N, C-alpha and C positions, 0 to 999 in steps of 0.2 A: 478738709485739707485738700489742696490742689497739688498735683505732682507736676513739677517743672523740670524741663531738661535744659541745662545750661550748656551752651556751646561756646567754648573758649576760643580765643584768637589763635591758639596753637592747634585747633580742631579737635581737642579732646572734649569729652562730654562728661557731665555729672548730673545725676538725678537728685533733686531736693524737694522736700515738701514744705509748704507754707500755707497760711490761711489766705494770703493774697499776694499779688505781685509786689505790692509796696512792702509787705513784711519780708518777702524774699530778699529784696534789695537791702532793706534795713539790717537783716540778720547777716547777710553776706558781707556788708561793709562795717560791721560792728567794731572791728579792730583797726580798720584802715579805710577811711572815707573815700579814697580814690581807687581802691582795689577793683570795684565793680566796673567802672568805666575803662580802666586800664587793661583788664584781663578778659572781660566777657564780650563776645561777638554777638550772640543771639540768645534769646530766651524763648523756649517753646512750651506751650501748654494747651490743654483741651478743656473746654467748659461747654456743657450741654452738647450741642451739635456743631460746634465750631472749634477749629484748631487755630491757635494764635501763634504768630512768630513776631517777636519784637527785635528789631535791629537796633542794638544799643547805641551805636555811633550816631545814628540819625534820629532815634526815637520813633521811627515809623513802625507801625504795627500792621502786619498783614493778617486778614481774617479769611480763613478758608472754610467754607461750609462743608460739613461731613454729610454727604447725601447717600453714599453707598454703604450699606451695612452688610458685612459678611457674617453669615451664620454657620 
């Protein structure tokens, strides 16, 4: 499971788990097909050594390498 952080257009945040980004959107929109596009500003998640930020309005995904590890 991947932990996603949903940033809403009102700047509130919610953490959700899903097996993939596609499943996250499917589950989010289960009762309202347009809810995701209308309410969500960004999706954040980390896989391996990369942090991803998807800008929902444009579909653009920023990939930020994680190079500094704090121990």
